[in-house]
C-alpha positions, -999 to 999 in steps of 0.1 A, spaced: -313 -164 -86 -284 -187 -99 -262 -159 -94 -271 -161 -57 -269 -199 -58 -237 -198 -70 -225 -180 -40 -222 -218 -26 -193 -226 -42 -177 -194 -35 -188 -191 2 -163 -217 16 -132 -191 7 -147 -168 32 -149 -194 67 -119 -176 80 -130 -140 75 -150 -120 98 -186 -126 86 -201 -92 95 -173 -71 85 -172 -89 52 -210 -86 43 -206 -46 54 -177 -38 30 -199 -63 4 -228 -40 6 -212 -8 8 -192 -11 -22 -223 -29 -38 -247 2 -33 -218 29 -44 -216 8 -76 -255 6 -80 -257 42 -74 -227 54 -92 -234 38 -128 -268 51 -137 -279 60 -168 -281 93 -175 -316 107 -178 -323 124 -208 -330 165 -209 -365 160 -210 -372 135 -180 -385 152 -148 -361 155 -123 -354 125 -97 -371 129 -64 -356 124 -29 -368 98 -10 -398 110 12 -392 103 51 -416 75 49 -398 61 20 -364 61 38 -380 43 66 -393 17 46 -360 12 28 -344 11 61 -371 -13 71 -358 -34 41 -321 -30 47 -325 -42 81 -347 -73 78 -338 -86 41 -305 -79 43 -285 -73 76 -314 -90 94 -310 -120 71 -275 -124 76 -274 -123 115 -303 -146 115 -286 -173 89 -253 -168 111 -271 -179 143 -289 -207 126 -261 -225 110 -246 -228 144 -273 -244 161 -288 -264 131 -279 -285 103 -273 -266 74 -297 -284 54 -328 -279 76 -318 -243 76 -319 -244 38 -356 -265 37 -368 -234 59 -357 -205 41 -368 -228 7 -403 -219 21 -405 -184 8 -419 -193 -28 -451 -200 -5 -449 -173 15 -447 -148 -15 -472 -168 -38 -498 -158 -6 -486 -125 8 -477 -106 -21 -514 -108 -41 -531 -102 -3 -507 -72 0 -521 -60 -34 -557 -68 -22 -565 -97 -48 -568 -135 -43 -537 -153 -45 -535 -177 -77 -543 -212 -71 -520 -221 -100 -488 -200 -88 -497 -210 -50 -499 -249 -59 -465 -242 -82 -449 -227 -47 -460 -255 -27 -443 -279 -47 -412 -260 -57 -405 -260 -19 -413 -295 -13 -382 -298 -40 -362 -275 -21 -371 -298 12 -360 -331 -10 -329 -312 -23 -317 -302 12 -331 -337 28 -338 -329 61 -313 -326 93 -312 -321 131 -306 -294 154 -317 -274 182 -351 -253 188 -335 -220 189 -319 -227 160 -348 -233 139 -362 -202 154 -336 -184 137 -343 -203 104 -377 -189 107 -362 -156 113 -344 -162 79 -373 -168 60 -393 -140 71 -362 -116 66 -360 -131 32 -398 -125 25 -391 -89 35 -365 -84 12 -393 -87 -17 -423 -74 1 -411 -42 13 -403 -31 -21 -440 -31 -35 -446 6 -30 -410 16 -32 -399 5 -69 -422 27 -88 -409 63 -76 -370 49 -68 -367 19 -96 -350 -12 -92 -313 1 -95 -318 30 -70 -339 8 -45 -309 -17 -45 -282 10 -40 -298 28 -13 -310 -5 7 -272 -16 4 -257 13 16 -280 13 47 -274 -23 52 -238 -15 52 -241 8 79 -258 -12 101 -234 -46 95 -208 -25 100 -217 -8 133 -227 -46 147 -193 -58 133 -173 -33 154 -190 -43 185 -190 -80 179 -158 -84 159 -138 -57 173 -101 -51 160 -105 -82 140 -132 -68 115 -109 -47 101 -81 -72 89 -70 -72 53 -84 -101 30 -56 -130 18 -62 -131 -24 -87 -158 -19 -109 -141 -1 -105 -109 -20 -116 -125 -50 -144 -142 -31 -155 -108 -16 -152 -92 -52 -180 -120 -66 -203 -119 -41 -203 -78 -45 -206 -75 -80 -225 -107 -90 -247 -120 -61 -252 -85 -49 -253 -54 -71 -260 -71 -102 -284 -101 -84 -299 -77 -65 -311 -51 -95 -320 -78 -117 -344 -94 -91 -364 -60 -84 -363 -53 -118 -382 -90 -125 -403 -85 -100 -414 -55 -117 -428 -74 -147 -435 -105 -130 -451 -98 -97 -438 -109 -65 -458 -143 -63 -445 -156 -102 -410 -143 -93 -408 -155 -56 -409 -193 -77 -377 -188 -85 -362 -185 -52 -360 -230 -56 -336 -219 -85 -310 -211 -58 -306 -245 -42 -309 -261 -75 -282 -241 -90 -258 -249 -58 -268 -290 -68 -259 -287 -103 -227 -263 -98 -210 -285 -70 -202 -318 -92 -189 -291 -120 -168 -275 -96 -158 -305 -73 -174 -293 -42 -201 -320 -42 -218 -345 -57 -252 -349 -76 -274 -378 -60 -305 -392 -71 -325 -375 -44 -313 -342 -52 -317 -348 -88 -353 -354 -83 -356 -324 -60 -339 -304 -88 -363 -318 -117 -397 -311 -94 -385 -277 -85 -378 -268 -126 -413 -285 -132 -431 -262 -108 -410 -231 -118 -420 -234 -151 -456 -243 -146 -464 -217 -121 -446 -188 -146 -467 -197 -177 -498 -189 -155 -519 -164 -171 -505 -130 -166 -519 -104 -142 -533 -74 -162 -509 -49 -143 -477 -71 -152 -492 -75 -185 -491 -38 -190 -458 -37 -176 -445 -60 -202 -462 -44 -231 -447 -11 -221 -414 -24 -218 -421 -40 -257 -429 -8 -267 -399 11 -254 -412 22 -219 -393 35 -190 -362 12 -180 -367 -2 -144 -338 20 -131 -359 51 -139 -390 63 -121 -420 46 -133 -455 43 -130 -475 23 -99 -486 -1 -118 -450 -13 -134 -443 -27 -97 -479 -40 -86 -474 -69 -64 -436 -69 -70 
């Protein structure tokens, strides 16, 4: 989430580059890297199974919503609503994940994590500090929120058999195809424009750090923490952007944003320190004892509620 938050300092370099085409190239290269640089399995390890038709459908839905759909909704929202409003709406993701994640696993949401998620969301709203815009823009922002949550919730049944690295790579490739096709229709020949050196560096950073590395870390993390606890860290995105702004000279730290950042940090620490569910505890113990790595096929318990 720190990596994702740092993208706020890099994205301005791409304001003149075709958005959909840039995202398509970003996901394509990241997906190939994630699938190519995989640890070679031991000779005694079972053969890696190909995704079933049902799994491909779920991966397609994840790519269409959590990646391609999120980018489209975000683009439409910021054209109609103040970016701070969009950020505040998407900042409600911790609350949604804190409730939807446990319900999807047929267990009661943790009161402590739900409270932490609510405080995290409130802190995000304080940091973003209300903007203005149209009803249509607000609906697109809500769509981006839904897509952001689907990015985690749709991975629940995929992580045990695919692992964090393989799931991230396959989803990136499908998202690249979707965004590439949309770019051809919307941006036309302009989508093939060669990036300037500055744009190339920005795309490289977004590809390697914000996509390939961050996606793998996110899926590996929720396999241990559970989606409700991991969802709290969504509040780190605006927190990172706020703190990096003054350091990079692209923003300033106000009293309001500082207080909001403190609220986010305290809420995340409070929620993450909650008693660990049995399934997540078993996964942590397996990891400490040299159990399977997140990018290898694992038992269903590892991705419980992720």
